C-alpha positions in Angstrom: 103.3 15.8 226.3 99.8 14.6 227.0 98.7 15.7 223.5 101.3 13.3 222.0 99.6 10.4 223.7 96.0 11.1 222.8 95.0 10.0 219.3 93.0 12.6 217.4 90.0 11.4 215.5 90.3 11.3 211.7 89.1 14.4 209.8 85.8 13.7 208.1 86.2 13.0 204.4 89.8 11.8 204.7 90.8 8.2 204.2 93.2 6.3 206.5 93.6 3.7 203.7 92.7 4.1 200.1 93.7 2.1 197.0 92.4 1.3 193.6 92.7 -2.3 192.4 94.1 -1.6 188.9 94.8 -4.3 186.4 98.1 -6.1 186.6 100.6 -6.0 183.7 98.7 -8.8 181.9 95.5 -6.8 181.7 97.2 -3.7 180.4 99.1 -5.8 177.7 95.7 -7.3 176.8 94.1 -3.9 176.2 97.1 -2.8 174.1 97.3 -6.1 172.3 93.7 -6.0 171.3 94.1 -2.5 169.9 97.2 -3.6 167.9 95.4 -6.7 166.5 92.6 -4.5 165.4 95.0 -2.1 163.6 96.6 -5.1 161.8 93.3 -6.6 160.9 92.0 -3.3 159.4 95.3 -2.3 157.7 94.2 -3.8 154.3 91.1 -1.5 154.4 93.3 1.6 154.8 95.9 3.1 157.1 93.7 5.9 158.4 90.7 3.7 159.3 93.0 1.2 161.0 94.8 3.8 163.1 91.5 5.5 164.1 89.9 2.1 165.0 93.0 1.2 167.0 93.0 4.5 168.9 89.3 4.3 169.7 89.7 0.7 170.8 92.6 1.7 173.0 90.7 4.6 174.6 87.6 2.4 175.2 89.8 -0.3 176.7 91.5 2.1 179.0 88.1 3.5 180.1 86.8 0.0 180.8 90.0 -0.7 182.8 89.5 2.5 184.8 85.8 1.5 185.5 86.9 -1.9 186.7 89.5 -0.6 189.1 87.6 -1.0 192.2 88.3 1.2 195.2 89.0 -0.2 198.7 89.2 2.4 201.5 88.8 3.1 205.1 87.3 6.5 205.7 84.8 8.3 208.0 84.6 5.2 210.3 83.6 2.8 207.5 85.2 0.2 205.4 84.3 0.6 201.7 84.9 -2.3 199.4 83.5 -1.4 196.0 79.9 -0.3 196.4 79.5 -1.9 199.8 80.4 -0.3 203.1 80.5 -1.6 206.7 80.8 0.6 209.8 84.1 -0.1 211.6 82.2 -0.4 214.9 80.6 -3.6 213.5 83.9 -5.3 212.6 85.4 -8.0 214.6 88.7 -9.8 214.0 90.7 -8.6 211.0 93.3 -10.8 209.3 95.7 -9.9 206.5 96.0 -12.8 204.1 98.9 -13.7 201.8 98.3 -15.3 198.4 98.2 -18.9 199.8 95.8 -18.0 202.6 93.6 -16.0 200.2 93.4 -19.0 197.9 92.5 -21.2 200.9 89.8 -18.8 202.1 88.3 -18.6 198.5 88.3 -22.4 198.2 87.4 -24.9 200.8 87.0 -22.4 203.7 84.6 -20.1 201.9 81.2 -19.5 203.5 78.5 -18.9 200.9 77.1 -16.1 203.0 80.3 -14.1 203.0 80.7 -10.8 201.2 83.5 -11.3 198.7 85.1 -8.5 196.7 87.5 -10.5 194.5 89.9 -9.1 191.9 91.9 -11.9 190.3 94.9 -9.5 189.6 95.2 -8.7 193.4 96.2 -12.0 194.9 96.2 -11.0 198.6 93.2 -10.1 200.7 91.9 -9.1 204.2 89.3 -11.1 206.1 87.1 -9.0 208.3 84.7 -10.6 210.7 81.2 -9.0 210.9 80.3 -8.5 214.6 76.7 -7.4 214.0 74.4 -10.2 215.3 71.6 -9.0 213.0 73.7 -9.3 209.9 73.6 -12.8 208.2 77.0 -12.1 206.6 79.7 -13.7 208.8 82.7 -12.0 207.3 84.0 -9.9 204.4 86.8 -11.1 202.1 88.3 -8.1 200.3 91.1 -8.2 197.7 93.9 -5.8 198.3 97.5 -5.3 197.2 98.4 -4.0 200.7 96.7 -6.4 203.2 98.8 -5.4 206.3 98.1 -1.7 205.7 94.3 -2.3 205.2 94.1 -4.5 208.3 96.0 -1.8 210.4 93.7 0.9 209.1 90.6 -1.1 210.0 91.9 -1.8 213.5 93.0 1.8 214.1 89.7 3.2 212.8 87.7 0.9 215.1 89.7 2.0 218.1 89.0 5.7 217.4 85.6 6.4 215.9 85.3 9.0 213.2 83.5 12.3 213.8 80.9 13.3 211.2 80.5 16.8 209.9 77.1 18.2 210.7 
């Protein structure tokens, strides 16, 4: 009974929230469309060169799309947003933002000192206050497709610190 009430710490190396911010449908159609246009443009030169160029262009486009698919995760007691990370013990208030609130935060309410991980194809975000008095960054604004899940993972991770493997 007592074991059911005690929250166990997360296992090191596991994420309580993880997502990749892949392109939306418009981005994928853009990659495919560019490859098709290249095939059509090179068709008068020859069918084989046109198809090879189209296939190479499609492969490169997919590789670029994969490279641009930024990872957002909460793992090992830290929030990772792209290359940046913030210990959950240094986070303050966390707010999940819908599309309208995200647009407002990125416009007139944006503080120039904030860390912003913005992906235009993910219209919602999470605002995380930074509670470190030595850090000049007042808050993080992180794009996510699942703002409620990310906010819950940050809050839960802050309440139960992660244990590190030695």
